[in-house]
N, C-alpha and C positions, 0 to 999 in steps of 0.2 A: 639113673634117669635117660630113659632111651630114646633116642632119636634127636637128641641137641646137639648143636656143634659143642664139641669137646672145651672151647673156651668158654661158651656161655654156661655150661654144667659146671665148670670150675668155679666160675663168677658166682654163683647161685651157691655152691657149697661154702665158698669163702664168705658171704654174707649171711648164711645160717650159721656158722661158727661163729662170728661176730656178733650176731644178735642173741647166740645160744639157743637157737629153735631149730624145728625140724625141717627138714627140706620141703615138706609139703607146706607147712605154716608160711616158709619164707616164700615159696612160688606163688600163694595165695595174695600174701599182703603184699609181694611185688606186683600181682595183676590189680589188685586193688589200687593201689598207689597210682598206677600208670592209665588205667580204665576208668577209674571211678568206681563207685559202689557206694551202699548204705554205710557200709563199715569206715570208709574213709571219712566221712563225715564227723562221726564220733571221735576219731582218732585224732591225738595233737599230730602237727606236721612234724617231720623227721628233719633236723638238720645236721648237716653234714662240714659246716664251714669250720668246724675246730677240729676235724678227724686227723689233720697233719700232726697235731699236737699231742694227740693219745695214742699210746701204743698197748700192747698187751704183754704184762708182765708173764715170766715163767712160776709156776710155783715155788721155786726157791727165791727168787726176787720178790715175790709177795711175801713169802716168810719172812725173809730180811728186813723189809719195808715195817711189816707189824710188830716185828722185834723191837726195831728201832724206835716204834711209837710205844710200845708198854710202859716205859718208866713215865710219859706222858700222862698215862691212862691212870694211874695211880692217885688215888685219893687220899690226901694227908689229913688225917683227922683232927690234927692241930689247927688248920686253919678253918674249921667249922665249928670252934668251939664260941 
């Protein structure tokens, strides 16, 4: 991202990673959110009031969580008779 202050470029990259979107889509979305536009009217508002409660898991942490839930996801055929 050329000619952007380094901190702004980092902030945009962080937002793109958090949203799992490309840099281009992220920049367009940010511009629409802050400057308005047709797409803004169609999109639900984004809320960030619970962001401090949500984190990003590593692949290892996510795998451990899925493993812990595996037993709960098994269907017991005896219960469905």
